Every structure is written in C-alpha cells, then in structure tokens.
C-alpha positions in Angstrom: 6.8 -12.6 -19.0 3.7 -13.4 -16.8 3.1 -11.7 -13.6 1.2 -12.8 -10.9 0.3 -10.1 -8.0 -1.4 -12.0 -4.8 -3.4 -10.5 -2.5 -1.8 -10.0 0.9 -4.4 -9.1 4.0 -1.2 -6.7 5.1 0.1 -3.7 4.0 3.5 -4.9 5.1 3.6 -7.9 2.5 4.0 -8.2 -1.3 3.8 -11.0 -2.7 4.5 -11.8 -6.6 4.8 -15.1 -8.8 7.3 -14.3 -11.6 7.2 -17.1 -14.5 11.0 -18.2 -15.2 12.3 -17.1 -11.3 14.4 -19.9 -10.1 14.1 -19.6 -6.4 12.2 -17.1 -3.9 13.5 -13.8 -3.5 12.7 -11.6 -0.5 13.2 -7.9 -0.1 12.5 -5.3 2.7 11.4 -1.7 1.4 11.4 0.9 3.6 10.7 4.4 2.9 10.0 8.1 4.8 12.0 7.2 8.2 12.6 11.1 8.4 15.3 10.5 11.2 17.4 13.6 11.9 20.6 13.1 13.9 22.3 16.6 13.2 24.7 17.5 15.9 27.1 20.3 16.4 29.5 19.1 13.2 27.8 21.1 10.9 27.7 24.6 13.5 25.3 25.8 16.3 23.4 27.8 13.6 22.6 24.4 11.5 21.7 22.8 14.7 19.1 25.0 15.7 17.8 25.8 12.6 17.9 22.0 11.9 15.6 21.0 15.3 13.3 24.3 15.0 11.9 22.7 11.5 11.7 19.2 12.8 8.3 17.9 13.5 8.7 13.9 14.3 9.9 12.9 17.5 14.0 12.0 16.6 14.4 9.0 19.2 11.1 7.4 17.7 11.9 7.8 13.9 15.8 6.6 15.0 14.3 3.2 17.2 11.7 2.5 14.3 14.5 2.6 11.5 16.8 0.3 13.7 14.0 -2.0 14.6 13.4 -2.2 10.6 16.8 -2.6 9.5 17.4 -5.2 12.7 14.3 -6.9 11.4 16.0 -7.1 7.6 18.6 -9.0 9.4 16.5 -11.2 11.6 14.1 -12.7 8.0 17.7 -13.0 6.4 16.3 -10.8 3.2 17.9 -11.1 0.1 18.0 -7.3 -0.3 17.1 -3.8 1.0 15.7 -1.0 -0.5 15.3 2.6 1.0 13.6 5.2 -1.2 14.1 8.2 0.3 13.3 10.7 3.3 15.3 8.7 5.2 16.8 11.4 6.9 15.6 15.0 7.3 18.8 16.8 6.0 22.2 16.0 4.7 24.1 17.3 7.5 27.1 15.4 8.7 25.8 13.4 11.6 22.6 12.3 9.7 25.1 10.9 6.7 27.5 9.5 8.9 25.1 7.7 11.2 23.1 6.5 8.1 26.3 5.0 6.9 26.7 3.3 10.3 23.1 2.2 10.5 23.5 0.8 7.0 26.7 -1.2 7.6 24.9 -3.2 9.9 23.1 -5.0 7.1 23.8 -8.7 6.3 22.5 -8.2 2.8 23.0 -5.5 0.4 21.4 -2.3 -0.1 20.2 0.2 -2.5 19.7 3.7 -1.6 17.7 6.4 -3.6 17.0 10.1 -2.4 13.8 11.9 -1.9 13.0 15.5 -1.2 14.0 15.5 2.7 17.4 13.6 2.2 19.0 16.4 0.5 17.5 19.8 2.1 19.7 21.5 4.5 18.9 23.3 7.4 18.3 27.3 6.2 18.7 26.9 2.8 16.0 27.0 0.3 14.5 23.7 -1.2 15.1 23.6 -4.8 17.5 22.2 -7.3 20.4 24.2 -6.5 20.7 23.0 -2.7 20.0 19.4 -4.5 23.2 20.0 -6.5 25.3 21.3 -3.8 24.5 18.4 -1.4 24.0 15.7 -3.8 28.1 14.8 -3.4 27.5 13.9 -0.1 25.3 10.7 -0.7 27.8 9.1 -3.0 29.5 6.6 -0.6 25.6 5.5 0.2 24.7 5.3 -3.8 27.8 3.5 -5.2 28.8 7.2 -6.5 25.7 7.6 -8.9 22.8 8.8 -6.5 20.8 9.6 -9.7 20.6 5.7 -11.0 21.3 2.6 -9.1 20.9 -1.0 -10.6 21.5 -4.6 -8.9 20.9 -8.0 -9.6 19.4 -10.2 -7.0 18.3 -13.8 -7.5 17.8 -13.4 -11.5 15.8 -9.8 -11.0 16.9 -6.7 -11.5 16.4 -3.9 -9.2 16.4 -0.3 -10.4 16.7 2.7 -8.1 16.1 6.2 -9.3 16.0 9.5 -8.0 12.9 11.3 -9.2 12.5 13.8 -5.6 12.0 16.6 -7.8 9.0 14.9 -9.6 11.2 14.3 -12.9 12.9 12.1 -14.6 16.5 13.3 -16.6 16.8 12.6 -20.3 19.9 10.4 -18.8 17.8 8.5 -16.4 15.2 7.8 -19.1 18.2 6.3 -21.4 19.9 4.4 -18.6 16.7 3.0 -17.9 15.6 1.9 -21.0 19.1 0.2 -21.2 18.7 -1.9 -18.2 14.9 -2.7 -19.4 16.4 -4.2 -22.9 18.1 -6.5 -20.6 14.9 -8.6 -20.2 15.2 -9.3 -16.4 11.9 -9.3 -14.4 12.4 -5.7 -13.4 11.3 -3.8 -10.1 11.8 -0.2 -9.8 12.2 1.8 -6.9 11.6 5.2 -6.4 10.6 8.1 -3.9 7.5 9.8 -5.4 5.1 7.6 -6.9 3.6 7.5 -10.3 0.3 8.8 -11.2 -2.1 6.4 -11.1 -5.8 7.6 -11.6 -6.9 4.7 -8.6 -4.6 6.4 -6.2 -5.5 10.2 -7.0 -8.5 10.1 -4.6 -6.5 9.1 -1.6 -3.6 11.9 -2.4 -5.8 14.6 -2.7 -7.8 13.3 0.5 -4.7 13.4 2.7 -2.4 16.0 0.6 -4.8 18.3 -1.1 -2.8 18.1 -4.3 -1.7 15.6 -7.0 1.4 15.0 -5.0 2.5 12.3 -7.6 5.1 11.9 -10.6 3.2 13.0 -14.1 0.4 14.0 -12.2 -2.8 15.2 -13.9 -5.0 18.0 -11.6 -2.1 20.1 -10.6 -3.3 24.1 -10.6 -0.9 26.8 -10.6 -0.7 27.6 -7.0 -0.2 24.0 -5.7 2.5 24.1 -8.1 4.4 26.7 -6.8 3.7 26.1 -3.1 5.2 22.4 -3.8 7.5 23.7 -6.1 6.7 21.1 -8.9 7.8 22.1 -12.7 5.6 21.1 -15.7 7.0 17.5 -16.9 10.0 17.3 -18.7 9.8 15.4 -22.0 12.1 12.9 -20.5 9.6 12.4 -17.3 6.7 11.8 -19.7 8.5 9.4 -21.9 9.8 7.7 -18.7 5.8 7.6 -17.5 5.0 6.3 -20.7 7.8 3.5 -21.0 6.6 2.0 -17.6 2.7 2.5 -18.7 3.7 0.8 -22.1 6.3 -1.7 -20.7 7.5 -2.8 -24.3 9.8 -5.5 -23.1 7.0 -7.1 -21.0 9.2 -7.2 -17.7 8.1 -4.2 -15.2 7.0 -6.0 -12.3 6.4 -3.4 -10.0 7.2 0.3 -8.7 8.0 0.8 -5.1 7.7 3.9 -3.5 7.0 6.3 -0.6 6.4 10.1 -0.3 2.5 10.0 0.5 3.3 8.4 3.8 0.4 5.7 3.7 0.4 2.3 2.0 -1.3 1.5 -1.1 -1.3 -0.7 -4.2 -2.6 0.0 -7.3 -2.6 -2.3 -10.7 -1.0 -0.4 -13.7 0.7 -0.8 -17.4 0.6 -4.7 -18.7 1.0 -6.6 -15.4 2.7 -4.4 -12.6 1.8 -2.7 -9.4 2.9 0.1 -7.7 3.4 -0.3 -3.7 3.5 2.6 -1.7 4.8 1.7 1.8 3.7 3.5 4.9 6.1 5.8 6.3 9.0 4.3 8.5 8.0 6.8 11.1 4.6 5.4 11.8 6.2 1.8 11.5 6.1 1.2 7.9 8.1 -1.2 5.7 7.3 -3.7 3.2 8.1 -7.2 2.7 8.6 -8.1 -0.8 8.5 -12.1 -1.4 8.8 -12.8 -5.2 8.0 -16.3 -6.0 8.3 -18.9 -9.0 5.2 -19.5 -11.0 
C-alpha cells in the first residue's frame, strides 16, 4: 500500500496519508512520563528507596501526564498509546494511580512497558525483576504485557514490550501473524529501532547506542546498560520491519531516548520518537486517506 509521511512543523505532530484508509484516524502517543506516586503501601523501606533514587520533580511529572491525558479527551482522539517509562517502579500506588488516570480516558488505550515501569526500589535491574513484577501490569495491558493488538478505524496498532532490547520468539511469531492480516500497521515500543540517521544524536546524548538491534556497542557499554547481544528473534524482528514483506508497515512509535526524532526506514515507513512526557512531550498522530 502507498503511504506518505508529510512534513510537520512540530515534533508534536505526525501526519500520515495511507492508501485505502476510509476515514481519518487520530491517536495520541505519550512516553517517558516518569511519574512517581509511591507511598507507604509497599513499606517504609521501599518508599525511602524510591525517592532517594528518583531524580524528577514528582509534582511536575504528575501534572504533565494528567494534562496530556486531558488533552487526549479534548481532542476526542480515537486512541491513546503509552510506550513505557510512564511510572518509575512497579509499586502499588504507582500502578493504582496510573490505572485511575487511564480510566478517565474517553478513547481506548494501549500501554506497553519500558525498562523503568517494571523496576522496583531496592531490587537489581534485570530479567528476574521484570518477571517478578510483570503480573502487576495485567490489568493495564489486557493480561498480555508482552504484545497487544487493537484495530482502530481500519488500522492495526501493535504494542510490543522490547524494554530489555530484545524481542522473544513468541513476540516475533505473533507480529508476523498480525502483519499477515494486511491492515495498515503502526507498531508501538519503548526502545527505538537502530536507524543510522538516529545514531549520531543518540550517541551525543547518551554516549551509547541505546537502540534495539544497534551496532556500535562495546563490551563496557553493554555491561553498564545491561544489554545482551541480539537474540536471533530480535534480529529477525528487525529484518522483518526493514523488509516489510506485506508492504503494510506504516511506522514505529517509541521513546526511551527522551528527545524527538523522525527517521525513514524500510519500504515507506518512518520511526517517530516522541519527546519525553516529563519534559512536556507527546505526539498527535493524524492518519488521513490517500
């Protein structure tokens, strides 16, 4: 299918024309809000650890997230997608607060996790911590935090958890089945794909290539960021998006690096990274018939 990515004058807008789309579709994408509403529910030790580790302004992050979700209602968007690091830690009140706020939305939403959502104060970052706290996110992710799909207005939205820089074999097989349906498909993940045109700005900001399937890692950087070499399923997923075998990948929408960027890839897709929510970032995605 033919897809046109129009040049917008603001990083808070994406305007995409899609062949065969019958009616306009509007979405709001938010990422990296980094709110912290941890309270005494998890115990005094966890509360103390949470706020000694927290480097953001809790009032500011809460206010910005609430304002962005209210804006989604004001715009009457057709859907809202959150791509991780919305909360800092899987504490009881963080998840309760987020569930309450998402409950105010008038539109359906998808929420996929980032590396800070499932972390927990005082516990080491890593796969064991992720698996321990993963079940807490079931109510916010339809019971399947690893991969979710939603059809809106003739488009297919896929949300995948790549918060460890990897895609599992199960996620890969699921993605291939969803793409095979042939609908115009938008993918939402926390960590951006490696695209050469994005590398320079990422290295300038972070001094490490913190993208999925990235080239240029050295052993010490991998150790510091706890990024394992790409699994075969991660490589296959990356190649699938680049090759776009069904000619229906419209774009990838993500966060993690905290600044906005737009980069073409594959056949006719673009990757849109949104500015961090804690800095006031979001992106309105407008899908229009072509």
